[in-house]
C-alpha positions as CSV (number, residue, x, y, z in Angstrom):
1,M,151.4,165.7,72.2
2,T,149.4,167.7,74.7
3,R,149.6,165.3,77.6
4,W,151.4,166.9,80.5
5,I,154.6,164.9,81.4
6,T,154.5,163.2,84.8
7,L,157.8,161.8,86.0
8,P,157.9,158.4,87.6
9,C,157.8,158.1,91.4
10,A,161.1,158.4,93.2
11,L,163.1,155.3,94.2
12,L,161.4,153.3,96.9
13,L,164.2,151.0,97.8
14,L,163.1,149.5,101.0
15,L,159.7,148.1,100.1
16,G,160.8,145.5,97.5
17,G,164.3,144.7,98.5
18,A,167.8,146.0,98.9
19,V,169.5,147.8,96.1
20,S,173.2,147.1,95.4
21,P,175.7,149.9,95.9
22,A,177.3,151.5,92.9
23,L,179.8,149.4,91.1
24,G,183.2,149.8,92.7
25,A,181.9,151.6,95.8
26,E,183.8,150.7,99.0
27,P,181.7,149.0,101.6
28,I,181.0,151.2,104.7
29,P,182.2,149.5,107.9
30,A,179.6,148.3,110.3
31,P,179.3,150.0,113.7
32,D,180.7,148.3,116.7
33,N,177.2,147.7,118.1
34,V,175.8,146.2,114.9
35,A,175.0,142.9,116.6
36,A,172.6,144.4,119.2
37,A,171.3,147.7,120.4
38,P,173.1,149.2,123.4
39,E,171.4,149.6,126.8
40,D,170.9,153.3,126.3
41,A,169.0,152.9,123.0
42,I,165.4,154.1,122.8
43,R,163.0,151.1,122.5
44,S,159.4,151.1,121.3
45,E,156.6,148.6,121.9
46,T,157.2,147.1,118.4
47,G,160.7,146.1,119.2
48,L,162.4,148.9,117.2
49,A,165.5,150.3,118.9
50,S,167.2,153.5,118.0
51,K,170.0,155.9,119.1
52,V,170.6,159.5,118.0
53,L,174.0,159.9,116.5
54,A,173.7,163.6,115.6
55,N,171.1,166.1,116.6
56,G,169.0,167.8,113.9
57,S,168.3,171.4,113.3
58,G,164.6,170.9,112.4
59,T,161.6,170.9,114.8
60,T,159.1,169.0,112.7
61,H,158.8,165.3,112.5
62,P,157.7,163.6,109.2
63,E,154.3,162.0,109.0
64,T,153.4,158.6,107.5
65,K,152.1,160.2,104.3
66,D,155.2,162.3,103.8
67,T,158.0,161.9,101.3
68,V,161.5,162.4,102.7
69,R,165.1,162.7,101.3
70,I,167.6,160.7,103.3
71,H,171.1,159.2,103.3
72,Y,171.4,155.7,104.8
73,T,173.5,152.6,105.1
74,G,172.2,149.2,106.2
75,W,173.9,146.1,107.6
76,T,172.9,142.6,108.8
77,T,173.9,141.9,112.4
78,D,177.0,140.1,111.3
79,G,178.3,143.4,109.8
80,K,177.6,142.8,106.1
81,M,176.5,145.9,104.3
82,I,173.3,145.3,102.3
83,D,172.7,148.7,100.8
84,S,173.9,152.3,101.0
85,S,172.9,155.6,99.4
86,V,176.1,157.0,100.9
87,A,178.2,154.6,98.9
88,R,176.3,155.7,95.7
89,N,176.6,159.3,96.8
90,I,173.0,159.8,95.8
91,P,170.4,160.6,98.5
92,A,167.2,158.4,98.4
93,V,163.8,159.9,98.1
94,L,161.0,157.7,99.5
95,Q,157.4,157.8,100.8
96,L,157.2,156.7,104.4
97,N,154.0,154.7,103.7
98,R,155.7,152.6,101.1
99,V,158.7,151.3,103.0
100,I,159.3,148.5,105.6
101,P,157.5,149.3,108.9
102,G,160.7,149.8,110.8
103,W,161.6,152.6,108.5
104,T,158.2,154.2,108.7
105,E,158.3,154.2,112.5
106,G,162.0,155.1,112.9
107,V,162.1,158.0,110.5
108,K,159.0,159.5,112.0
109,L,161.0,159.9,115.3
110,M,163.5,162.2,113.5
111,V,163.8,165.9,112.6
112,T,165.6,167.4,109.6
113,G,169.4,167.2,110.0
114,E,169.2,164.4,112.5
115,K,171.3,161.2,112.1
116,R,170.0,158.1,113.9
117,R,170.9,154.4,114.1
118,L,168.0,151.9,113.9
119,W,167.9,148.3,115.0
120,I,164.9,146.9,113.2
121,P,163.6,143.4,114.2
122,E,162.8,141.0,111.4
123,G,159.1,141.4,111.9
124,M,159.4,145.1,111.2
125,A,161.7,144.5,108.2
126,Y,161.2,141.8,105.6
127,A,159.5,139.3,107.9
128,G,161.5,136.3,106.4
129,R,160.5,136.9,102.8
130,E,162.6,134.9,100.4
131,G,165.3,136.8,98.6
132,R,165.3,139.7,101.2
133,P,167.8,140.4,103.9
134,A,167.0,138.1,106.9
135,G,166.9,138.7,110.6
136,M,167.3,142.0,112.4
137,L,168.7,144.8,110.2
138,V,170.7,147.9,111.3
139,F,170.5,151.2,109.5
140,D,172.3,154.6,110.0
141,V,169.8,157.2,108.6
142,E,170.3,160.9,108.1
143,L,167.1,162.9,107.5
144,L,168.1,165.5,104.9
145,D,164.6,167.0,104.1
146,I,160.9,166.5,104.5
147,L,159.4,167.1,101.0
148,R,156.1,168.6,101.6
149,P,154.3,170.5,98.8
150,P,152.8,173.9,99.6
151,P,149.1,173.9,100.8
152,A,146.4,174.8,98.3
153,P,146.3,178.6,98.0
154,D,143.3,180.5,99.4
155,D,142.3,181.6,95.8
156,V,142.5,178.0,94.4
157,A,138.8,178.2,93.3
158,G,139.4,181.1,90.9
159,P,141.9,183.8,89.9
160,P,141.8,187.2,91.6
161,E,140.7,190.3,89.8
162,S,144.4,191.4,89.7
163,A,145.5,188.3,87.8
164,Q,147.1,188.7,84.3
165,R,144.9,187.0,81.7
166,T,145.7,185.7,78.2
167,K,143.3,185.5,75.2
168,S,143.0,181.8,75.7
169,G,141.8,182.2,79.3
170,V,144.9,181.3,81.2
171,A,145.2,183.5,84.3
172,S,148.4,184.0,86.4
173,V,149.9,185.9,89.3
174,V,153.6,186.4,89.9
175,L,154.5,185.1,93.3
176,Q,158.3,185.7,93.1
177,K,160.1,187.9,90.6
178,G,162.8,186.2,88.5
179,T,166.4,186.9,88.0
180,G,166.5,186.1,84.3
181,T,165.7,188.3,81.4
182,V,165.0,185.7,78.7
183,H,161.6,183.9,78.1
184,P,161.6,180.3,76.9
185,K,160.4,179.8,73.3
186,G,159.4,177.1,70.8
187,S,160.5,173.7,71.9
188,K,163.1,174.7,74.5
189,E,163.5,172.4,77.4
190,V,162.8,173.9,80.8
191,E,163.5,172.8,84.4
192,V,160.7,173.5,86.9
193,H,159.4,172.7,90.3
194,Y,155.6,172.7,90.5
195,T,152.5,171.6,92.4
196,G,149.0,171.2,90.9
197,W,145.6,171.3,92.4
198,T,142.0,171.0,91.3
199,T,139.8,174.0,92.2
200,D,138.5,172.2,95.3
201,G,142.0,172.2,96.7
202,K,142.9,168.6,96.1
203,M,146.6,168.2,95.1
204,F,147.1,165.8,92.2
205,D,150.8,166.1,91.4
206,S,154.0,167.7,92.7
207,S,157.6,167.6,91.7
208,I,158.4,168.7,95.2
209,T,157.2,165.4,96.7
210,R,159.5,163.5,94.3
211,G,162.5,165.5,95.4
212,K,163.5,166.2,91.8
213,P,162.6,169.0,89.4
214,A,160.7,168.2,86.2
215,I,162.5,168.7,82.8
216,F,160.5,168.8,79.6
217,P,160.2,170.6,76.2
218,L,157.6,173.3,76.0
219,N,155.9,171.6,73.0
220,R,155.3,168.3,75.0
221,V,152.9,169.6,77.7
222,I,149.4,170.8,78.0
223,P,148.7,174.1,76.1
224,G,148.2,176.1,79.3
225,W,151.7,175.1,80.4
226,T,153.3,176.0,77.0
227,E,151.6,179.4,77.0
228,G,152.2,180.1,80.7
229,L,155.8,179.2,80.9
230,K,156.6,181.5,77.9
231,L,155.6,184.4,80.2
232,M,158.2,183.5,82.7
233,V,161.9,184.1,83.2
234,E,164.4,182.0,85.2
235,G,164.0,182.3,89.0
236,E,160.3,183.4,88.7
237,K,157.5,181.7,90.5
238,R,154.0,182.1,89.2
239,R,150.5,180.7,90.0
240,F,148.4,179.7,87.0
241,W,144.7,179.0,86.6
242,I,144.4,176.9,83.5
243,P,140.9,176.4,82.0
244,E,139.9,172.8,81.0
245,K,140.2,173.6,77.3
246,Q,143.8,174.5,77.9
247,A,144.5,171.5,80.2
248,Y,143.2,168.0,79.6
249,K,140.0,168.8,77.8
250,G,137.9,166.3,79.7
251,K,140.1,163.3,78.9
252,E,139.2,160.2,80.9
253,G,141.7,159.5,83.7
254,F,143.1,163.0,83.9
255,P,142.3,165.8,86.3
256,A,139.0,167.5,85.2
257,G,138.0,171.2,85.1
258,M,140.2,174.2,85.6
259,L,143.6,173.3,87.1
260,V,145.8,175.5,89.4
261,F,149.5,175.3,89.4
262,E,152.3,176.9,91.2
263,V,155.4,176.8,89.0
264,E,159.0,177.9,89.6
265,L,161.1,178.2,86.5
266,L,164.5,177.0,87.6
267,S,166.3,177.1,84.3
268,I,166.0,177.2,80.5
269,K,168.1,174.5,79.0
270,K,170.6,175.5,76.3
């Protein structure tokens, strides 16, 4: 199989409905002001109210197109907990353009490290949809990270003269030296972070925006990846230019032409 493995999108738990906490998890008590936002809350024209609970260390606000990693807990205004990543002890990764409007607007106000309480009116939440939490919803949200892939490199159109080249035409440049000494071989599983672009600079996939590394065996990916990763050691980051014949070979529905990847080899699975 030469098709490159693409992992499913991260959990988008506020678009389609609430997700139950982990079995046996203790409900997190509702705040004292769960019934209504206090007078000192920040209010927007949409009716969203919010209050900063802890200042962040970041300086950049997420944009609508961004993917973010967060911890959150949500309640109805009578104090019933509807969902919590904190109770599951697993942060959520979600795209801000694929969640309820109150989340999109509220999280965009935040910076990394900030914790904020949101009072989201029904019209900015589930808008009375059957089977969804009704009325105004209250969420405590902590913005852990904004998951932005690196921009397309300046040399995305073609490898530099200094690039290392293989007989098959794969070119690469080491961006960060590794700490390991062993190269992956055969069908070994590897764990990587990566971002891929076409040669016009268009990003088509990234593990970074999913907030989770990709894990796959070397013999289950496109030939350029199999060959390229065997050059690497753990901790190394490398940029690859993979010709079409070593990528998707013109298959319909897949990125065409030469592809460019930045790959960080996190680990070789034993």
